[in-house]
N, C-alpha and C positions, 0 to 999 in steps of 0.2 A: 878402960882398956880399948885398944884399937885393933881391929882385925882387917883382913883383906881377902879378896878372891880374884882369881884370874881364870878366865875361860880360854882354853886353847883348842886349836884345830890345825893339825899338821904344822905346828910351829917349829921353827928351827931350835934345836936344843940350846945353842949358845944364846939365843934371844931370851928364852925362858930363864936360863941361868942368870943372865944380866939383870932381869927384872927381880928375881928372888934375892940377888945380892943387894939391890936397892931396898927391897922390903925389909930385910933383916939388918940393914945398916940404919934403919929408922926405928921409931918407937912403936913398931907393929908387933903385937904379941903372937899372932897366929895367922897363917895364910893357907887358903885352900887353892889347889889347882884342880879345876874341873876340866878333864880332858875329853873332848868330843872327837878325837882322832880315830881312825879305823882300828888302830892297835895302840898298845900301851908303851910305845918306845920312849915316852917322856917320863915314865914312872921313876926311873933311877935319878934323872935330873931333878925332879920335883922333891923326892924324898931326901936326896943328898943336900938339896937346898933348904931343907927344914920345913917343907910344906906338907900339908895333909893332901894326899892324892886320891882323886876319884876318877875312874875311867867309866864313862857313861855313854849311852846312845846320844846322838846329836839331835837334841830337841831345840837347839837355838841358844843364842847369847843370854837372853834374860832367864830362860829356864835353867841354864847352867848356874848362873849366879844365884838364883833363888835357892838352889840346893844348899849353898853355903849360908845364905842369909837366914834361912829357916833355922839352921843350927845355932847361929850366933844370937838370934833373938831370944833363945832360951838360956843364954849365958849372961854373965855380968859384963856386957860390952856396951860402951858408950857410942862408939863410932865405927863405921865399916867403910872400907874403900873398895869400890868396884873399879878395876883397872884392867887395861889390856897388857898383853905380854910384851908389846913393843914400846912401852914407856920406860923412862929411866930418869934419874935425878941424882943430885949430889946433896949431901947433908941430911939432916933429920927433918925432911919435909912434913912427915906425919905429926911430929910434935908441934911444929909451928902452926899447922892447920888446926890441931886439937886446941891449942891455946886460943886461937881466934874463935873457934866455935864455943869454947867455955865462956868466953867474954861476951858472946852474942847469942844468947839462948833462943832468940827469935829466928835464927838461921837454921833451916832444916837440912841444907846441903850446900856445898861450895865446890868450886873448881879453881885451881891455881892458874897462873899464866902458863900457856903451852906454846912451845916452839918446835919447829922442825929440826932435824939434825944439823942443818946449815945455819941455825939460829934465827931464821925468819919466823915471825909471829904466826901462830896458827889460829884461825878464827874458830875457836872451840866453844864460843857462846853465841847464840843466835836468836833471832825472833822466832816465834812460832810460825811454821811455814804454811803458806797457802799452796794449793795444787800448782799454781803458776810458778811459784818459787822452786818447788821440787822438780817438776817435769821440764820447766823452762831451763833450769840450770843444767839439766842433763842433755836436752835435745835441741834447744834453740841456739842460734849463733851467739857467741860471747859478746859481740858488739851490741846486739839487740838487748841482751840481758845485763849489760854492765852496770847501769845505775840501779836496777832492781836488785842485783846480787850484792852490791855494796851496801844497800839498805838492809837486806836480809841477813848478811854476814856481819852487820854492825861495823863495817870498815871505817865509818866516820866517827865512831865512838872512841874516846880516849882509853886505851887499854893499859894505861899506867895507873888508873884509878879504879877502885871497886865499884861495882854496880849490880843491881838486882835484876836478874834475867830469867825468863821462863823456859829456856832451852839450853841445857848444858850437855855437851857431848859425853858419851859413855866411856870414853877412853880413860877418864880418871874422875870418879865421882866420890867426894868425901861426904858420907851420909850420916846424919844423926839417927841413931837407932829408934829413938822415940818417934821421929817423923815417919820412919818405915812402919812402925807398929800402927800408927794412926792412919796413914795414907795408903798403905799396901805396898806390895812388892812389884817386881816387873810383871807386866801383862804378858803371859806366855802365849797369847794368840799371835804375837809378833815373833817370828823366827829370828829376825835380826833387822837392824837399821832404825825403825821408829820407836823401839822400846825405851830409848833414853829420852826422846821427846815426851813420850807418854808419862814416864815416871816424873820427870822434872815438873811438868805442868800440873800434875796432881799434887805434888808437894808444894808448888808455888801458890796454890790456892790459899793455904793457911800458914805458910812459912815464907821466909825469904830464901831465895836460891841464888847464891852470890858468886860472882866472879871476883876473885881477890888476888891481885898480882903481887902478893908479898913473898911468894916463892915461885920458882919456875921449874917445870918438868919438860922433858923432851919426848915427843911422840913421833914415831916414824910415819904412821898413817898411810897404809898401802893403797887405800881407795880401791878395793877389789872389784867393785861393780863397774869401774871404768876399764878394767883389764879382762874381765871374764863375762861372756854372754850369760852363763849360768847365774852368776852373782847379780847381774843386771836384772834378770827375770825375778830373782828373789827380792831384790830391792823394790821393783815396781809392784809386785804382788803385796808386799807388806806395807808399802805406802798406801795402796788402795784400801787395805784393811784399816790403816790408821785414819784415813779420811772418812771411811764408812762409820768409824766409831765416833769421831769428833765433829764431823761435818765438813763438807767439801767447800762450798762457797758461802754458807751461812754458819758461822761459828762465833757467837757473841763473846764467848770467853776469850778466844784468840784475839779478837779485835780489842777487847778491854786490856788484856795483858800487854799486847804490843804497843798500844797507845800510851800506856803508863810507862813502859820501858823507854820509848823514844822521848817522852817528856822529861824523865828523871835522869837518864844516863848522861855521864859527862861527855860533852861534845869536843871534837877536835882530836889532837894527838898527832905526832909526826910519824909514828911508826907504821910502815906498810907491811901487811901480812898477806896470807893467802888461805883460802878455804879448801 
């Protein structure tokens, strides 16, 4: 069985409806909508779309998804999809990913190829970040950061081939439930932003966490922290919490995982994307 969860906050009703249409056109048995909005205006959209609806206090992205994950771990569920409301796809993406995971039991999670609505590749898999990668990307001139960002975003890796990567973005995470049971759920100390880095690297310790371009999804990717001072503050605060947990400049596991990634990942590729 495959389940899914979507965490919403002031999401446009048509955006949620589109996501649920994709969910139930796939081999997904059940979907939770965890709504962090100030009111329950999305309730009708969620229920009419076939989802189980929960209107809760806004405790963050990971905490919202954990509400659904805790329920599914008590059920006969093999795989769970953590997804944003602004993703969409055509065809039965879930079944294709399920078949891949069935054939590769050493894989704890995977992510498909992700593109923007205009079809441009989205760099949705990355190296584990250093403080320089995170804060330089946001505050330093693009010209100064160009080569560093290309490396961090894996822009020179061939995204037409699969590779094992320690950081998969939380917009669409296809998770093996056995891996979640062994490695844990989202760390709720992170309100949003680094919770996907944290979860991927914990699973990556004992499983493969794969980018697999056998299917493609579309992600709008609003990048709210670039448009809102409030969201920028949330982003900075939570990245500080992340580096406090894992290490700022000394993080031996980060060095190990990134070195292995750059050694093993397929080089080259003609496709240009953006992060």
